[in-house]
C-alpha positions in Angstrom: -0.4 0.1 0.1 0.9 3.3 -0.5 1.5 5.8 2.4 1.6 9.5 1.2 3.5 12.5 3.3 2.5 15.9 2.4 3.8 19.0 2.5 1.8 21.1 4.8 0.4 24.2 3.3 -0.8 26.0 6.1 1.8 29.6 6.9 3.7 28.8 9.7 3.7 25.2 10.0 6.4 23.9 10.0 6.1 20.6 11.2 6.0 17.0 9.0 3.9 13.7 9.0 7.2 11.6 8.8 10.5 11.9 9.3 13.5 9.2 8.1 13.2 7.6 11.1 9.1 6.8 10.9 9.7 6.1 7.4 12.5 2.9 7.7 9.5 2.1 10.5 6.7 1.9 7.5 9.0 0.5 5.2 9.8 -2.4 7.4 6.5 -3.2 7.8 5.7 -3.9 4.1 4.3 -0.6 3.1 5.7 2.1 0.4 6.1 5.8 0.7 6.0 8.8 -0.8 7.0 11.7 0.6 6.3 15.3 -1.5 9.2 17.4 -2.4 10.6 20.0 0.8 8.1 18.2 3.1 10.8 18.2 6.2 12.9 21.0 4.7 11.7 23.9 7.2 11.6 20.9 10.1 15.1 20.0 9.7 14.7 17.1 7.8 16.0 17.0 3.6 14.8 15.2 0.9 18.1 13.1 0.3 17.3 11.7 4.3 14.0 10.4 3.2 15.5 9.2 -0.2 18.3 7.3 1.8 15.5 6.0 3.8 13.7 4.5 1.2 11.1 6.6 0.6 10.4 8.3 -2.5 10.5 11.6 -2.8 7.5 13.4 -5.7 7.7 16.8 -6.7 3.6 16.6 -6.4 1.5 14.3 -4.7 -1.3 12.4 -6.8 -3.6 11.9 -4.1 -5.6 9.9 -6.6 -2.8 7.7 -6.2 -2.4 7.8 -2.0 -4.0 4.6 -0.2 -3.1 6.5 3.5 -2.3 10.4 3.9 -0.3 11.2 7.2 -0.6 14.9 7.7 0.1 17.2 10.3 -3.2 20.0 10.1 -6.5 19.9 9.7 -7.1 18.7 6.0 -9.5 21.1 3.8 -12.1 20.3 1.9 -11.0 21.0 -1.6 -7.7 18.0 -0.3 -10.1 15.9 0.6 -12.0 16.0 -2.4 -9.1 15.2 -4.4 -8.7 11.6 -2.6 -10.6 7.9 -3.9 -13.4 6.5 -1.8 -11.5 4.5 0.8 -8.8 6.1 1.2 -7.2 6.8 4.4 -5.6 9.9 6.6 -4.2 9.7 9.4 -3.9 13.3 11.3 -5.0 16.6 13.5 -8.5 17.0 12.6 -9.4 19.0 15.2 -13.0 18.0 14.2 -15.1 20.2 17.0 -13.9 22.9 15.1 -13.2 21.8 11.3 -17.3 20.6 10.3 -17.0 21.6 6.6 -13.6 19.4 6.3 -15.7 16.2 8.6 -18.0 16.9 6.2 -16.0 16.6 3.3 -14.6 13.1 4.5 -17.8 11.6 5.6 -19.0 12.8 1.7 -15.9 11.1 -0.2 -15.9 8.1 1.8 -12.9 8.4 3.3 -11.6 7.3 6.5 -10.1 9.3 8.3 -8.3 8.7 12.1 -8.2 12.2 14.1 -5.0 11.7 16.5 -6.8 13.8 18.7 -9.2 11.1 19.4 -6.7 8.5 20.3 -8.3 6.9 24.1 -5.9 8.0 26.6 -4.4 4.9 27.7 -1.0 3.2 28.3 -1.5 1.3 25.5 -1.3 3.7 22.9 0.5 6.3 24.7 2.7 6.1 22.1 0.4 7.2 19.0 -0.9 10.1 22.1 0.5 13.2 19.8 -1.8 15.9 21.9 0.9 14.6 24.5 4.0 14.7 22.3 3.1 18.3 20.8 2.0 19.5 24.4 5.0 18.9 25.9 7.4 20.9 23.0 4.6 23.7 23.8 4.9 23.6 27.2 8.5 23.6 27.1 8.7 26.3 24.5 6.3 28.5 26.6 9.0 28.9 29.5 11.6 29.8 27.2 9.4 32.6 25.9 8.7 33.5 29.2 12.7 33.3 30.0 13.5 35.9 26.9 11.6 38.6 27.8 12.1 38.8 31.2 14.5 41.3 32.2 15.8 39.4 34.9 17.5 36.1 35.4 15.9 33.1 36.8 18.4 31.1 38.5 19.4 32.5 42.0 23.2 33.9 41.9 25.4 34.4 44.3 27.7 37.1 43.6 30.5 39.3 45.1 28.0 42.4 44.1 25.1 40.8 45.9 22.5 37.8 45.7 20.3 38.2 43.1 16.8 35.7 44.1 15.1 33.3 41.7 12.5 34.5 39.4 8.8 33.4 40.6 6.9 31.4 38.1 3.6 30.6 38.2 2.2 28.0 35.7 -1.7 28.1 35.4 -2.9 24.2 34.3 -0.8 21.4 35.0 -2.1 18.5 32.2 1.5 18.0 29.9 1.9 20.7 28.5 2.0 23.1 32.1 3.9 19.6 33.5 6.9 20.1 31.1 6.8 23.7 31.9 6.9 23.8 35.7 10.1 20.8 35.1 11.5 24.0 32.4 11.4 26.7 35.4 13.1 24.7 37.5 15.7 23.2 35.3 16.1 26.7 34.7 16.9 27.6 38.5 12.6 29.4 38.8 10.8 29.2 41.9 7.5 27.5 40.4 4.5 27.3 41.7 1.2 26.4 40.0 -2.6 25.8 40.4 -5.0 22.5 38.3 -8.4 22.5 38.9 -8.3 18.6 38.3 -7.9 16.3 42.0 -4.9 14.4 40.8 -2.9 17.5 39.7 -1.3 18.0 43.5 1.0 15.1 43.1 1.9 15.7 39.7 3.3 19.2 40.5 4.9 18.0 43.1 6.6 15.3 41.3 8.1 17.8 39.3 9.3 19.4 41.9 6.5 22.8 42.0 4.9 24.1 44.5 1.0 22.8 44.5 -1.3 26.1 45.2 -4.4 24.7 47.2 -7.3 26.9 46.2 -11.0 27.1 48.4 -12.2 25.1 44.8 -14.4 21.9 44.3 -12.2 19.8 41.7 -13.1 19.7 38.5 -12.1 16.6 36.5 -13.7 15.5 33.0 -11.9 12.2 32.7 -9.4 11.1 30.7 -6.9 13.5 32.4 -8.9 16.7 30.7 -10.4 19.8 32.8 -14.4 20.4 33.0 -15.6 23.9 32.1 -16.1 25.4 35.9 -19.8 27.4 36.9 -19.3 31.6 36.5 -19.7 31.4 39.4 -17.1 29.0 40.4 -14.9 30.4 37.6 -15.0 34.5 39.4 -13.9 33.0 42.2 -11.1 31.2 41.1 -9.7 34.3 39.4 -10.3 36.1 42.8 -8.2 33.6 45.0 -5.7 33.6 41.7 -5.2 37.5 41.9 -2.8 37.3 44.5 -0.5 34.9 43.2 -0.5 36.2 39.9 0.3 39.9 41.8 3.2 38.3 43.3 5.1 36.3 40.1 7.6 37.3 37.3 6.4 34.7 34.6 3.1 33.1 33.9 2.5 30.5 31.4 -1.4 29.6 31.8 -2.0 26.1 29.6 -5.5 25.7 30.6 -7.4 23.5 27.7 -11.0 22.4 27.6 -11.8 19.6 24.6 -14.1 21.4 22.2 -14.8 24.5 24.0 -13.1 27.5 24.6 -10.2 28.3 26.5 -11.5 29.2 30.0 -10.8 32.8 31.1 -8.0 32.2 34.2 -7.0 36.2 34.8 -8.8 38.9 33.2 -7.2 42.4 32.6 -8.8 43.7 36.3 -6.2 41.2 38.0 -3.3 42.0 35.8 -3.2 45.7 37.4 -1.7 44.4 40.8 1.8 42.9 38.4 5.4 44.1 38.6 6.3 46.4 35.4 8.4 44.2 33.5 6.9 40.8 34.3 5.7 38.5 31.6 2.5 36.4 30.8 2.8 33.3 28.6 -0.9 32.1 27.1 0.0 29.4 25.6 -4.5 28.8 24.8 -4.7 31.9 22.8 -5.2 30.6 19.7 -8.5 29.2 21.3 -9.3 32.1 22.9 -6.5 32.9 25.4 -7.0 32.4 29.7 -5.6 36.2 29.9 -7.7 38.5 28.9 -6.4 40.6 26.2 -3.9 38.0 24.6 -3.6 37.3 21.1 -2.1 34.8 19.1 1.2 35.5 17.3 1.4 38.7 19.4 3.5 40.4 22.0 0.6 42.7 24.1 2.1 45.1 26.2 0.2 46.7 28.7 0.6 49.2 31.2 0.6 48.7 35.3 1.8 50.8 38.0 6.1 52.0 37.2 5.8 50.6 33.5 4.5 47.8 31.7 4.1 43.8 31.2 3.9 41.5 28.1 1.5 39.2 27.5 2.8 36.4 24.8 0.2 35.1 22.3 1.8 31.6 21.6 1.0 30.4 18.0 2.2 27.2 16.6 3.9 26.5 19.6 5.2 23.3 18.5 5.7 24.2 15.4 8.6 26.9 17.0 10.3 23.3 17.4 9.8 21.5 13.8 12.8 19.2 14.2 11.3 17.6 17.3 8.4 17.9 17.0 8.0 16.7 14.1 10.2 13.4 15.2 8.0 13.2 18.6 4.6 13.3 15.7 5.9 10.8 13.2 6.7 8.4 15.6 2.7 9.2 16.9 1.5 8.0 12.5 3.5 5.2 12.7 2.8 3.9 15.4 -1.0 4.0 14.9 -0.1 3.4 10.6 1.7 -0.1 12.0 -0.8 -0.8 14.4 -3.4 -1.1 11.1 -1.1 -3.2 9.4 -1.4 -6.7 8.3 0.8 -8.1 5.9 2.2 -4.9 4.1 -1.9 -4.0 4.2 -3.4 -1.1 6.2 -6.6 -2.7 7.5 -8.3 -1.3 10.2 -9.9 -3.3 12.5 -12.9 -1.9 15.0 -12.8 -4.7 17.4 -9.2 -2.7 18.8 -10.5 -0.2 21.6 -7.5 1.9 19.8 -8.7 1.5 16.1 -12.2 2.4 16.9 -11.8 5.4 19.8 -9.6 7.3 16.6 -11.7 6.9 13.7 -13.2 9.8 12.9 -15.4 8.9 9.8 -15.8 5.2 7.8 -18.0 4.7 4.7 -19.8 7.6 4.7 -20.3 7.8 8.5 -19.3 10.2 11.0 -18.1 7.8 13.8 -17.3 10.3 16.4 -20.3 11.1 18.2 -19.8 14.1 19.7 -18.9 15.6 16.2 -22.3 13.7 14.4 -23.9 15.3 16.6 -22.8 19.1 16.4 -22.8 18.5 12.5 -26.5 17.3 12.7 -26.9 20.3 14.5 -25.0 22.5 12.0 -27.6 22.0 9.7 -30.4 23.6 11.5 
């Protein structure tokens, strides 16, 4: 069977869905791999490396001949219509926000596997792209904050005096938040964190952070995610966080709710108490923002007493480190494809809970019930 790997067309997207390493894995499984010319160049993987790994490098992909299309960003409807009926796609699909693409996948008879839907179970960890890419994003957020903060992160004891460590606050202790905590600790900062999920305190402490206990009940949604707080509880959370926000030099916000706008953790009113020169890095800027006033891909400066603070709205966070982000993502893709491959043929077995859970569309049916409901609701 023929696996096609496309060059991502979206501006700012530098990742690729296969690396020479993952190509070797696919070929070892009995599959043929064709990579679009230049697909890995921005991630640091030249065409020659794919050729050396056994792939064919094509100037342009013939989508109609592809049995499986591996991609990073959600496919556009016009791309989907170029696929043959029965073709398989593997990549990120953002089903909650890309309903037009989901309908196109259904109508084209394409079997689509969305990596966002991979079950969060031990056996599927090697295919969990949300986790692998969140690790990259959390690391990058701390670097962005450190570069903009006009002071050191670590403690320094010098002949000219002692410089205290920077205070870093991480809001949201999922994979990205935990990686942010670990990275800030490695840089020598004093780190504290908060999350509404019950298991977060132990996870934060395991990374060397201090957990901030607020007078709020836990809000677990299952699968490692948090659920949205009611309006009164969200307001109470903001009130309780205010003194911690004011006492921080760098804040990294990573809170997200699948299929929903990012929860608002920090309001404009809360910013007024921060010290001049402080930095907030909002990883959720693209999904509405944890911080009021953040803008994806922009630095927003807000006046406070004595100067300004900077709000960094992250955009394409994982793509800012495309080499390793692609290395992890490509393994997620190839591991899922390998799971479905028998004797050189990709044959999805829907008795397997990983395969069934990750499947978005199959034979003209939207298999993911929340997405199917959203598509039906969009008709009305």
